[in-house]
C-alpha positions in Angstrom: 0.0 0.0 0.0 2.9 2.4 0.5 3.5 2.9 -3.2 -0.1 3.4 -4.2 -1.5 6.9 -4.9 -4.8 8.2 -6.1 -5.3 8.7 -9.8 -6.6 12.1 -10.8 -9.0 12.5 -13.6 -10.0 15.8 -15.1 -12.9 16.1 -17.5 -15.3 18.7 -18.8 -18.5 18.0 -20.8 -20.4 20.7 -22.5 -24.1 19.9 -22.1 -25.3 23.0 -24.0 -23.5 24.1 -27.0 -22.0 27.6 -26.8 -23.3 28.1 -30.4 -26.8 28.6 -28.8 -25.8 30.3 -25.6 -26.1 34.1 -25.0 -23.2 36.4 -25.7 -22.1 38.8 -23.0 -22.1 42.4 -24.5 -23.1 44.7 -21.6 -23.7 44.7 -17.9 -27.5 45.1 -18.3 -27.8 41.8 -20.3 -25.4 40.1 -17.9 -27.5 41.2 -14.8 -30.7 40.0 -16.5 -29.2 36.6 -17.2 -27.9 36.3 -13.6 -31.2 37.3 -12.1 -32.9 34.5 -14.1 -30.5 32.0 -12.5 -30.7 33.4 -9.0 -32.8 31.7 -6.2 -35.6 34.2 -5.7 -36.4 32.6 -2.3 -32.9 33.5 -0.8 -31.8 36.6 -2.7 -33.0 38.8 0.3 -31.9 36.3 2.9 -28.2 35.5 2.3 -25.3 36.4 0.1 -24.3 34.1 -2.8 -21.3 34.3 -5.0 -21.5 33.1 -8.6 -19.2 33.1 -11.6 -20.3 33.4 -15.2 -17.9 31.3 -17.4 -17.2 32.5 -20.9 -15.5 31.3 -24.0 -13.2 33.4 -26.3 -16.2 35.0 -28.0 -17.8 36.0 -24.7 -20.4 33.3 -25.1 -21.7 31.8 -21.8 -20.4 28.3 -21.0 -22.2 28.2 -17.7 -22.9 29.7 -14.3 -21.2 28.2 -11.2 -22.4 28.9 -7.7 -19.2 29.2 -5.7 -20.6 29.9 -2.2 -23.6 30.8 -0.1 -23.0 32.6 3.1 -24.7 34.8 5.7 -26.8 37.9 5.6 -23.7 40.1 5.3 -21.1 38.0 3.5 -19.9 34.9 1.8 -16.5 33.3 1.4 -14.7 33.1 -1.9 -12.1 30.3 -2.2 -9.9 31.2 -5.1 -8.6 27.6 -5.4 -12.1 26.4 -6.1 -12.9 29.3 -8.3 -9.9 28.7 -10.5 -10.4 24.9 -10.5 -13.8 25.5 -12.1 -12.5 28.1 -14.5 -9.6 25.9 -15.7 -11.5 22.7 -15.8 -14.2 24.3 -18.0 -11.4 25.8 -20.2 -13.0 29.2 -19.8 -11.0 32.3 -20.9 -13.3 35.0 -19.5 -15.5 35.4 -16.4 -17.9 37.7 -14.8 -18.0 37.7 -11.0 -21.3 38.3 -9.2 -22.8 38.3 -5.8 -25.9 39.7 -4.2 -26.4 42.1 -1.3 -29.6 41.2 0.6 -29.5 44.7 2.2 -30.2 46.3 -1.3 -27.1 48.4 -0.9 -25.3 48.5 -4.2 -22.1 50.2 -3.1 -19.2 47.7 -3.0 -17.7 47.0 0.4 -14.0 47.1 1.0 -14.1 43.3 1.0 -15.8 43.3 -2.4 -13.1 45.5 -3.8 -10.3 43.5 -2.3 -11.6 40.1 -3.6 -12.2 41.5 -7.0 -8.6 42.7 -7.2 -7.3 39.5 -5.9 -9.2 37.4 -8.4 -8.2 39.8 -11.3 -4.5 39.5 -10.4 -4.7 35.7 -10.2 -6.6 35.5 -13.5 -3.8 37.4 -15.3 -1.4 34.5 -14.6 -3.7 32.2 -16.6 -4.5 34.8 -19.4 -8.1 34.8 -18.2 -10.1 38.1 -18.5 -12.3 39.3 -15.6 -14.8 41.3 -17.6 -16.9 42.6 -14.7 -18.1 42.1 -11.1 -21.8 42.6 -10.6 -23.5 43.2 -7.2 -27.2 42.3 -7.5 -30.0 43.7 -5.3 -33.2 41.7 -4.6 -35.3 44.4 -6.4 -33.5 43.8 -9.8 -31.0 46.7 -9.6 -27.3 46.1 -9.9 -23.9 47.7 -9.6 -21.2 47.0 -12.3 -17.6 47.4 -11.4 -16.7 47.8 -15.1 -19.4 50.4 -15.8 -18.2 52.4 -12.8 -14.5 52.2 -13.6 -13.7 50.0 -10.6 -12.2 47.1 -12.6 
């Protein structure tokens, strides 16, 4: 048993062709897409962090829910985030999370995690196109639109 190790297998299967998936062109369309895929029962209850995975043409490969937290925050594990991005062979991503409080202004922690993810993504030639903060009433804040990215 001393010389045995676990075999690691990495796979990715595209269930929906990106030929038919939406293309990300602006924050408004991105926010609408994310709202459609957000749990309406918990958007006012607790923060959730999701990533929108994109191909080289900015077509959506999928949405991954990275974490769900408390009323005022959620953890973002960069190792898991980049494991998903790399496994799906994505070259672009949009970060997103909700603020149950309806406050759209990014917190200091929001700004810090965005910068940390952006810097890490550069090592892999992955573009972070935006970070959206969603409010339960359908409003949103775009880091890119506000020059914060």
